[in-house]
Phi, psi and omega in degrees: 000150189279135175046037178057014177255148173288120181291128179255131187241114184274150181239125172277113181259357187289336190241105174063026187297322176304332184281317190241339191299326183302309185299309189284335176289315181291330176298315178299312183298315183294338180270002185075021177260160189254115175284138188228130171248155191287144174287121180304326179294320175295319176303313178300319181297319177287324183296324183274351179281188181258002181291340187259019187291341176265013179255116180282155174064146188300309186302317183290323180296318177299320181292319176293325173299322175302308182304315180293320180293322174296326171301319181296329182285356179073032175287158177277334182202164181229126182269127180230150183274159165269113189286329181217164176286158176304141181210151173259013176291134183241025175241160177061228183295344176297338177268006187247108182293337177295331177278312189285328180212082182303311183301314186291326184286320177297317175303318184288329188270333185233087183296151175086006175298151164298161181303137178264134174252108181269129185230150179293145179258020176222172184250078187267176179300339180265013183305312186292324176292323179292324173293321183291315179301320183299306188292317182296334175291340177254338184205118189277000184273105182302318178304319174301315180299320185293316178299321176296319179291323179299323182286326188268351190295327183297337182275359184278058181213148181289161174297152176280134179246103174283161177300133177291151180280115181259002182287131171285127177272166181306137180090354176250140187263336184198165176254124177241138178267129183260130185246160172162175175306142182311321182284348180273313194280101181230179175299324182300314182292315177303317175298318177297324184274354186275126175264155175313133171087004184251148173249109182258136174243125185271145177306329185294347172278355176268159175293119185298323177298324181285324178284326172305307179300324179293313176301321177294319173297326178285320188233357174073253190276096175218151173294152188305315187291322176297320178299319183302315188289314180299316176303316183290324173301316178291318184295310180289328180292335173282349186278123186300328182287343178272120188279326183196172183246141174235111180263125181257123178237162172272128181299342186259005190255120172293326183283332172294326173298317175297319180295322182300324179292323179287327175295321178301320177293331184254001184279144177261000178223164178309138182238124175249133180246126179234145173271148179303322183295320180292327180290321181291325183052237184267000179298151177284117181299333179294313174294317192276336191227354183297126184297139179277157172286137181238056182248000000 
């Protein structure tokens, strides 16, 4: 440990946390470091301030507010996800640097943040080397790093995804599939998007590897996140129990507008496009959408 102090490591949980968070959280704990999560009250304070004027879209502003709140908590560094794999695709999400390199975009837009540690939000073949690099940046004792990795390795696996329940229950009229960028579609968003009498099934209940593969088969060169949405639209659109699709986009995102056109072209069912801002209305985004801790 550095300077005989427990190193405190903050986690931004707003973006794809369910996919990658458990492994990195357990890795930090196994190394004797202290994980820290943002206080929602401080997140709200920063979200409503002027510090985030240069941060586009709701999800990224919430994540940036978390990073600032973690700085208030005195962490030594902050873990943020790499939302997609590197790609030379320059359409859709490929034109959005906040998606392609969230950490660099956040550093540029919000000066004075604590050091950001960018980690993959999927479990690829380079995960262990990335984990060693991550820990060595915080603690240079290689034997400790290896022991921590050995203890955390069982958590290096994606969540299990059971088949979503598409059955309409009593009092519900139809099943609707909710689609959107992976960091948008959560239980909180599905709750926000549900209208009386509807049975909603979120894209996040599908295996991301399967919908990614489906999207790639359908359209070839897409950034991973766009391919996932298109793949989910195609897979769920082919299910007889699904009456229609509801795509949630951020009204301030140009890449989301591009994605909506692509999903419309490939959808097998009626498609409704709604903005996150419309769903929120007068609700507090921090109350409605702030990611819950899964520790």
